[in-house]
C-alpha positions, 0 to 999 in steps of 0.5 A: 885408796887414801888420797894425799892432798897437799896445800901449798901457798907458793902460787900466792907469792906474786899477787899476795906481795903486791896486794899486801904492800898496796893495802898496807901502803894505802892505809898507812899513807892516807891515815898519816896524811889525814892525821898530819893535816888534822894536827896542823889545824887544817880541819876536816875539809883540808884533811879530806882534800889531802887524803883524796889527793894522796889516794889518787897519787899513791895508787898511780905511783904504786901501779907505775912502780910495780909495772916498771919493777916487774917488767924489768924482772920479766925482761931479765927472764926473757933474756935468760930464756932466749939465751938458753934457747940458743944454747939448746939449738947450738949444743944440745948435748952439752945442755943435756950434760949440764942438766944431768950435772944439776940432778947429780948435785941434787942427789941422783946417781950419774946414770939416773941423772942422765936418764932423767935429763934425757927424758925431760929434754925429750918432753920439753928441753927449754922448760926443763932448763928454765925450771931446773937451771934458771929457777923459772916456773909458771907460778913464779914468773913475772906478770907486770900488768897483774902486779900493777893492777893489784897494787893500785886496787889494793892501795885504793882499798886501803886508803878509802877506809881512813877517808870514810872515817874522816868524812864521818867522824866528829871534827873535834875527835877526828884525829883520835878516831882515824888513829884508832880505826887505822890501827885496828885495820892494820892489825887485821891486815897483818893477821890476814896476810899472815893467815893467807901466807901461812905465817904466824898470825901474831908476828904478822899482826904486830909487824904491820901494826907497829910500823904503821902506828910509828909512821902515823905518829911521826906524821902527826907530830910533824903536822903539829910541829909545822902547824904551830910554827906556821 
């Protein structure tokens, strides 16, 4: 017997989005801070201090932002499920007709749609409506704590690399070394995210690298400008 195996990536959407966003933000923001402070003439000590402060503040901010955002999504999902549960309790037949109508719009004949709706509702009425009427499923449901922890951890991982480079690189070429390593890491991050998500690797690589390099260039320019003014 030939076994047909399909590999889907939908189950990765939640954690992948948070992890990529966190690592990307951590790398870009910390590199930009280090480059801006270095361009302003503060030296290695000032760059490291700014970078460490940025790591702590950024990780906390990412965690709080993700938790609040995803919690709002979870609250909306819960409210919709509660309303659906009430409708099932008060007018079960109407909910069955509503579910059957959904299947008719998807291509089933009316008779078959009614049979499918009846069987699915007998098995799990709320689950059937949550999935087919509301578009909610276990793989895509909001998980605030998971998103918060993933974002904070990935931000810290992304931020630690430019800090290590800043601590080890000669001060005379600190800006150049941090820039080169950060651009290389951004390209790798973009390629990895595209590979995991099933997208085209070159598109993901250039997208992340371009915007990251632009952010670092702007911050470095701002540091040089205000450092010269000061």
